[in-house]
C-alpha positions in Angstrom: -3.7 3.3 13.5 -0.7 2.5 11.4 2.1 5.0 11.2 2.7 6.7 8.0 4.5 9.8 7.3 3.1 10.2 3.8 0.6 12.6 2.5 -1.9 10.1 1.2 -5.6 10.6 1.8 -7.4 8.9 4.8 -10.9 9.3 3.6 -13.5 6.5 3.1 -16.3 7.9 0.9 -19.9 6.6 0.4 -22.0 7.6 -2.6 -25.7 7.1 -3.1 -28.2 8.6 -5.6 -31.9 8.5 -6.3 -34.1 8.9 -9.4 -34.6 12.7 -8.6 -30.9 13.3 -9.5 -30.0 13.8 -5.8 -26.6 12.6 -4.7 -25.6 11.9 -1.1 -21.9 11.9 -0.1 -20.5 10.9 3.2 -16.7 11.2 3.7 -15.2 9.8 6.9 -11.6 10.8 7.8 -10.0 8.1 9.9 -7.0 10.3 10.8 -9.1 13.0 12.5 -12.2 10.9 13.1 -14.5 13.5 11.4 -17.5 12.9 9.2 -18.3 15.2 6.2 -21.9 15.0 4.8 -23.1 16.6 1.6 -26.4 16.3 -0.4 -27.1 18.1 -3.6 -29.0 17.8 -7.0 -26.6 16.7 -9.7 -27.4 19.0 -12.6 -24.7 17.6 -14.9 -25.0 14.3 -16.8 -21.2 14.0 -16.4 -21.5 14.2 -12.6 -19.2 17.2 -12.5 -20.2 18.2 -8.9 -19.6 14.7 -7.7 -16.2 14.5 -9.4 -15.2 17.8 -7.9 -16.0 16.5 -4.4 -14.2 13.2 -5.0 -11.2 15.1 -6.3 -11.2 17.2 -3.1 -11.5 14.3 -0.7 -9.2 12.0 -2.8 -10.6 8.9 -1.1 -8.8 5.6 -0.8 -12.1 3.6 -0.7 -15.3 4.5 -2.5 -18.5 2.7 -1.4 -21.4 2.7 -3.9 -24.6 0.8 -4.6 -25.4 -0.9 -8.0 -26.3 1.3 -11.0 -30.0 0.3 -11.2 -31.0 3.5 -9.3 -29.3 5.9 -11.7 -31.6 8.5 -13.3 -32.4 8.1 -17.0 -29.7 9.5 -19.3 -27.1 9.4 -16.5 -24.3 6.8 -16.1 -24.7 6.4 -12.3 -22.2 6.9 -9.5 -21.0 3.3 -9.8 -20.0 3.6 -13.4 -18.6 7.0 -12.7 -16.1 5.4 -10.2 -15.2 2.7 -12.7 -14.4 5.3 -15.5 -12.6 8.0 -13.6 -11.3 6.4 -10.4 -10.2 3.0 -11.5 -7.1 3.2 -9.2 -9.3 3.7 -6.1 -10.6 0.6 -4.3 -14.3 0.3 -5.0 -16.7 -1.5 -2.7 -20.2 -2.3 -3.9 -23.0 -2.8 -1.3 -26.6 -3.5 -1.7 -29.1 -0.6 -1.6 -30.4 -1.9 1.7 -27.1 -1.1 3.4 -27.7 2.6 2.6 -30.2 3.1 5.4 -30.8 6.7 6.2 -32.5 5.9 9.6 -29.5 3.8 10.7 -27.2 6.5 9.5 -28.8 9.1 11.7 -28.7 6.7 14.7 -25.0 6.0 14.1 -24.1 9.6 14.0 -26.1 10.3 17.2 -24.3 7.5 19.0 -20.8 8.2 17.8 -20.7 12.0 17.6 -18.5 13.7 20.2 -21.0 16.6 20.6 -24.4 16.4 22.2 -26.9 14.9 19.7 -29.2 17.8 20.2 -26.5 20.2 19.0 -26.3 18.4 15.7 -30.0 19.2 14.9 -30.4 15.7 13.4 -34.1 15.7 13.7 -34.4 18.5 11.1 -31.3 17.2 9.2 -32.8 13.8 8.9 -36.0 15.1 7.1 -34.1 17.2 4.6 -30.9 15.3 4.1 -31.8 11.6 4.4 -29.7 10.7 1.4 -26.3 11.6 2.7 -27.2 10.0 6.1 -27.9 6.8 4.1 -24.4 7.1 2.6 -23.0 7.6 6.1 -24.6 4.4 7.3 -22.6 2.4 4.6 -19.4 4.5 5.1 -19.2 4.0 8.9 -19.9 0.3 8.4 -17.0 0.0 5.9 -14.5 2.2 7.9 -10.9 1.1 7.4 -7.6 2.4 8.7 -6.4 4.8 6.0 -3.8 7.5 6.1 -3.2 11.3 5.9 -5.6 14.2 6.2 -7.6 16.7 4.1 -9.3 19.7 5.7 -12.3 21.5 4.4 -12.6 25.3 4.7 -14.5 26.7 7.7 -17.9 28.3 6.8 -19.6 28.8 10.2 -19.8 32.6 10.9 -20.0 32.3 14.7 -16.8 30.2 14.8 -15.0 32.6 12.4 -15.9 35.6 14.7 -14.7 33.7 17.8 -11.4 33.0 16.1 -11.0 36.6 15.0 -11.5 37.7 18.7 -8.7 35.3 19.6 -6.5 36.7 16.8 -7.1 40.3 18.2 -5.9 39.3 21.7 -2.8 37.5 20.3 -1.9 40.6 18.2 -2.4 43.0 21.2 -0.7 40.8 23.8 2.9 40.0 22.8 3.7 38.0 26.0 0.7 35.7 25.2 1.7 35.4 21.5 5.3 34.5 22.0 4.6 32.3 25.1 2.0 30.4 23.2 4.3 30.0 20.2 7.0 28.5 22.3 4.6 26.1 24.1 3.0 24.8 20.9 6.3 23.8 19.6 6.6 21.3 22.4 3.4 19.5 21.3 3.9 16.8 18.7 2.5 17.6 15.3 0.8 14.1 15.2 -1.5 14.8 18.2 -4.6 14.5 16.1 -3.5 11.1 14.8 -2.6 9.9 18.2 -5.9 10.9 19.7 -7.8 9.3 16.9 -5.7 6.1 17.4 -7.1 5.8 20.9 -10.6 6.3 19.6 -10.6 2.9 17.9 -10.7 -0.4 19.6 -7.2 -1.9 19.1 -6.8 -5.4 17.7 -5.7 -7.9 20.2 -1.9 -8.6 20.3 -1.5 -12.4 20.7 1.2 -14.2 22.5 3.1 -14.7 19.2 5.3 -11.7 19.9 7.8 -12.5 17.2 5.1 -12.3 14.5 5.6 -9.4 12.2 2.0 -8.2 12.4 2.1 -8.2 16.2 5.4 -6.4 16.2 4.0 -3.6 14.1 1.0 -3.3 16.3 3.2 -3.1 19.4 5.5 -0.5 17.7 2.5 1.7 16.7 1.0 1.5 20.2 4.2 2.4 21.9 4.8 5.3 19.5 1.3 6.6 20.2 1.8 6.4 24.0 5.1 8.3 23.7 3.4 11.0 21.7 0.6 11.2 24.2 3.1 11.4 27.1 4.9 14.3 25.2 1.7 16.1 24.8 0.6 15.7 28.4 4.0 16.9 29.6 3.5 20.1 27.7 0.1 20.8 29.3 1.4 22.5 32.5 3.3 25.0 30.3 0.2 25.6 28.3 -1.8 26.2 31.5 0.7 28.8 32.7 0.5 30.7 29.4 -3.3 30.7 29.0 -4.3 31.4 32.6 -4.7 35.2 32.1 -6.3 35.0 28.6 -9.5 37.0 28.0 -11.1 35.9 24.7 -13.7 33.1 24.8 -11.8 30.6 22.7 -8.5 30.6 24.7 -10.4 30.8 28.0 -12.5 27.9 27.1 -9.4 25.9 26.1 -7.8 26.7 29.4 -10.9 25.6 31.3 -11.8 22.5 29.4 -8.2 21.2 28.8 -5.7 22.7 31.1 -7.9 22.4 34.3 -9.1 18.9 33.5 -7.8 16.6 36.2 -8.3 13.5 34.1 -5.2 14.4 32.0 -3.0 14.3 35.1 -4.4 10.9 36.0 -3.6 9.6 32.5 -0.1 11.0 32.8 0.4 9.2 36.1 -0.7 5.9 34.7 1.7 6.3 31.8 4.5 7.1 34.2 4.0 3.8 36.0 5.3 1.9 33.0 7.0 4.4 30.6 10.4 5.8 31.5 10.4 9.5 32.4 13.3 10.3 30.1 11.6 9.0 26.9 10.7 11.8 24.5 9.2 11.8 21.0 11.9 11.9 18.3 11.6 12.5 14.5 14.9 10.9 13.4 13.8 7.3 12.4 16.6 5.4 14.2 16.4 7.5 17.4 12.6 7.0 17.4 13.1 3.2 17.0 15.5 3.2 19.9 13.2 5.3 22.0 10.4 2.7 21.4 12.7 -0.1 22.5 13.7 1.5 25.7 10.3 3.2 26.5 9.2 0.7 29.1 11.0 0.9 32.4 13.7 -1.7 33.1 12.6 -4.6 35.4 9.0 -4.7 34.3 9.5 -7.6 31.8 12.6 -9.8 31.9 12.2 -11.0 28.3 12.1 -7.4 27.2 15.3 -6.6 29.0 17.0 -9.5 27.2 15.7 -8.3 23.9 17.1 -4.8 24.5 20.5 -6.2 25.1 20.3 -8.1 21.8 19.1 -5.0 20.1 22.1 -3.1 21.4 24.5 -5.8 20.3 23.0 -6.0 16.8 23.1 -2.2 16.4 26.8 -2.1 17.5 27.6 -4.9 15.0 26.0 -3.0 12.2 27.9 0.2 12.9 31.1 -1.8 13.3 30.5 -3.4 9.9 30.1 0.1 8.4 33.4 1.2 10.0 35.1 -1.8 8.6 33.8 -1.1 5.1 35.0 2.5 5.3 38.5 1.3 6.1 38.6 -1.7 3.7 37.3 0.2 0.7 38.9 3.5 1.6 35.5 5.3 1.7 35.5 7.7 4.6 32.2 9.2 3.5 30.3 6.0 3.4 27.1 6.7 5.3 24.7 4.3 7.2 21.2 5.9 7.1 18.1 4.3 8.6 14.4 4.5 7.7 11.4 2.5 8.8 10.8 1.0 5.4 14.3 -0.2 4.4 16.1 -0.3 7.8 19.8 0.2 7.7 21.4 0.8 4.2 24.6 2.2 2.8 24.8 5.5 1.1 27.7 7.2 -0.8 27.5 10.8 -1.9 28.1 10.9 -5.7 30.5 13.8 -5.6 32.8 11.8 -3.2 33.0 8.7 -5.5 36.3 8.5 -7.3 36.6 5.8 -10.0 34.6 2.6 -10.0 32.5 1.3 -7.1 33.6 -1.9 -5.5 32.0 -5.0 -7.1 30.2 -5.8 -3.8 28.2 -2.6 -4.2 27.0 -3.3 -7.7 23.7 -5.2 -8.0 24.4 -6.7 -11.4 27.8 -7.9 -10.4 26.3 -9.6 -7.4 23.6 -11.2 -9.6 26.2 -12.5 -12.0 28.4 -13.9 -9.2 25.4 -15.8 -7.8 24.5 -17.1 -11.3 28.1 -18.2 -11.8 28.0 -20.1 -8.5 24.9 -21.9 -9.6 26.4 -22.9 -12.9 29.5 -24.2 -11.3 27.8 -26.4 -8.7 24.8 -27.7 -10.6 24.0 -31.4 -11.1 21.1 -33.3 -12.6 19.6 -33.7 -9.1 19.6 -30.0 -8.4 16.5 -27.9 -8.0 17.1 -24.3 -9.3 14.9 -21.3 -8.7 15.8 -18.1 -10.5 13.9 -14.8 -10.3 14.2 -12.0 -12.9 17.7 -12.8 -14.1 19.2 -9.9 -16.1 16.9 -7.2 -14.7 19.8 -5.1 -13.4 21.2 -4.3 -16.8 19.9 -3.1 -20.2 17.0 -4.9 -21.9 19.0 -6.4 -24.7 21.9 -7.5 -22.5 19.5 -8.8 -19.9 17.5 -10.8 -22.4 20.7 -12.3 -24.0 22.1 -13.4 -20.7 18.7 -14.9 -19.5 18.3 -16.8 -22.8 21.8 -18.2 -22.8 21.6 -19.2 -19.1 18.3 -21.0 -19.8 19.8 -22.9 -22.7 22.8 -24.0 -20.5 20.5 -25.1 -17.7 18.4 -27.1 -20.3 21.5 -28.9 -21.4 22.3 -29.9 -17.8 18.8 -31.5 -17.4 18.4 -30.0 -13.9 14.8 -29.1 -12.8 14.6 -25.3 -13.0 11.9 -22.8 -12.1 12.6 -19.5 -13.9 10.5 -16.4 -13.2 10.8 -13.5 -15.6 8.9 -10.6 -17.1 10.7 -11.0 -20.5 8.0 -12.2 -22.9 10.4 -13.4 -25.6 11.8 -16.1 -23.3 8.5 -18.0 -23.9 9.9 -18.7 -27.4 12.2 -21.3 -25.8 9.2 -23.6 -25.8 9.2 -23.6 -29.6 12.8 -24.8 -29.7 13.2 -27.1 -26.6 10.4 -29.6 -26.0 11.2 -29.9 -22.3 10.3 -26.3 -21.6 6.9 -25.7 -20.1 5.4 -22.1 -20.0 3.2 -21.1 -17.0 1.7 -17.8 -15.9 -0.5 -16.4 -13.1 -4.0 -15.7 -14.3 -5.1 -12.1 -14.5 -8.7 -11.1 -15.2 -9.1 -7.9 -17.4 -12.4 -6.1 -17.0 -13.1 -2.5 -17.9 -9.4 -1.8 -18.2 -8.9 -3.0 -14.6 -6.4 -5.8 -13.7 -7.6 -8.3 -11.2 -4.8 -10.6 -10.1 -6.2 -14.0 -9.3 -2.9 -15.6 -8.2 -3.9 -18.9 -10.0 -1.1 -20.8 -11.9 -2.2 -21.5 -15.5 -0.5 -23.2 -18.5 0.7 -21.2 -21.4 2.0 -17.6 -21.8 0.0 -14.8 -20.2 -3.1 -13.7 -22.0 -3.1 -10.0 -21.0 -1.3 -8.0 -23.8 0.8 -5.0 -22.8 -0.2 -4.9 -19.1 2.3 -2.1 -18.6 0.3 0.1 -20.9 -2.9 -0.8 -19.1 -1.3 0.2 -15.8 0.0 3.4 -17.3 -3.5 4.3 -18.5 -5.1 3.6 -15.1 -2.4 5.7 -13.5 -3.6 8.7 -15.5 -1.0 9.2 -18.3 -2.4 11.4 -21.2 -4.3 9.4 -23.8 -2.0 10.8 -26.6 1.0 9.3 -24.8 -0.7 5.9 -24.4 -1.8 5.9 -28.0 1.7 6.6 -29.3 3.1 3.9 -27.0 0.5 1.4 -28.4 1.5 2.2 -32.0 5.2 1.8 -31.3 4.6 -1.5 -29.4 2.4 -2.8 -32.3 5.2 -2.2 -34.8 7.9 -3.8 -32.7 5.6 -6.8 -32.1 4.9 -7.3 -35.8 8.7 -7.4 -36.5 9.3 -9.9 -33.7 6.4 -12.2 -34.9 7.8 -12.3 -38.4 11.2 -13.2 -37.2 9.9 -15.9 -34.8 7.6 -17.5 -37.4 10.7 -19.0 -39.1 11.7 -20.7 -35.8 8.2 -22.0 -35.2 8.0 -23.7 -38.6 11.6 -25.1 -38.3 11.1 -26.7 -34.9 7.4 -27.9 -35.1 8.6 -31.3 -36.2 10.9 -31.6 -33.2 8.0 -30.7 -30.9 5.8 -33.4 -32.4 8.5 -36.0 -32.2 9.1 -35.2 -28.6 5.4 -35.6 -27.7 5.2 -38.9 -29.5 8.2 -40.2 -27.6 6.7 -39.1 -24.3 3.4 -41.0 -25.0 5.3 -44.1 -26.2 7.3 -44.2 -23.0 4.1 -43.8 -20.9 2.5 -46.7 -22.8 5.7 -48.9 -22.3 5.5 -48.6 -18.6 1.7 -48.7 -18.2 -0.2 -51.6 -16.7 -2.9 -51.6 -19.4 -3.9 -54.8 -21.3 -2.7 -55.5 -24.8 -6.0 -54.4 -26.4 -6.0 -51.0 -24.7 -2.4 -50.4 -25.7 -3.2 -51.2 -29.3 -6.1 -48.8 -29.2 -3.9 -46.0 -27.7 -1.3 -46.6 -30.4 -4.0 -46.3 -33.1 -5.3 -43.0 -31.6 -1.7 -41.7 -31.4 -1.2 -42.6 -35.1 -4.4 -40.8 -36.1 -3.4 -37.7 -34.1 0.0 -37.6 -35.7 -1.5 -37.9 -39.2 -4.1 -35.2 -38.5 -1.5 -32.9 -36.8 -3.4 -32.7 -33.5 -0.5 -33.5 -31.2 
């Protein structure tokens, strides 16, 4: 499984309903490898019970069947997901995939407990619907993150835990000893164990590939965590050997006395260095992963370690140089898994202005100035979001003026921007062509097709649509729409003058283009005469 320290949900949820208003829910948690099944009669036409369950699980993927099985007068679980969970990935599967018989077989084969203990024979007869949802859910299992726990309701288990609590309260030596030992176990033990439950994807020989590097990093991290947990088992054995309650005694017998754990620890010790321990500091953890495998096992790995050390030393030397050159003794060099190394300056320690090298907009302007000074007609220029690092008005003004300057130099330019008003350049300069990536809008959901199309984008106010999907209050969205409408009306009135003024220039440019094409074409004289006649008629009718 991929590493993630976030608190996002790791549930994949399957929903199915029948005409009797029964709803089956199967929620599979990939972090703890547990399956939660529910079946109930939905008494509310608004699906309040189902919405409560989905809110509790907070799934990242919801699997549903088409709406044709929804009871009369009810919207159906598929439309429910579209309306209230638009930001959650939805997977539609045919009703045949929701097979209750197959769901029961899958649970029997995959459950950790004995199948007889699950009571699936009786369960299957009464709760076939949620088993059908389980069949689809397990089939669509994906690697998702984080964990949500349901409250315990089994009375026997609750009483067993209360007996354990009584012994811990009466035996101080056991209580404090167990507290100390449990601190030595990594908190991610459940995630690590679940990681080894799944068949890992094969790591190919392309070791420099980013995807393979992430897989290797995750696997090494999990092995280090497993080694840390196994190293703590002897201490746990010593603490629990005299425990009396059923729960602690059972843990001691089934875990601490299990010889297979020692065998696993020995196998890990053959490859992993004994001094490697789990670390929570990101850079220390990354270093531990690099040096986890013993020296001499892989020559290429030893060479890569030396390169890693040299690079790390160079980065820290650069930070030291910046502290001295810019007289910033408090300049920090943090590290995290997402950004890597980056510079950080405490705001209270900053006196005066920051050096230009640290200001994004200054860097952006220097790069733009370099382009302007070294451009020629044979240059190919690619610019992305020029002016984004300053205010909207200043950014638009700079982007517009830079575009006009580039147009005057006749260099081929690809200019990517989110500023809609820049499309008005095409109404003034005939050699400007507007393109956009196609986005399909359905049921207030944006489906990015990544297809390059001519003309400006056709999705109005996509920022407001995203805000609505994200769950902003409807009153806020409505006010924003009204403000946007008023601003747009003023801009349209202002730009209409430019459009009328420069329409003639556009038409003249198109005629000149077609005449040049005819001049260098290989068509016969009669075909050219016909093309000129068609061009004349198009000009008179205003269809150019």
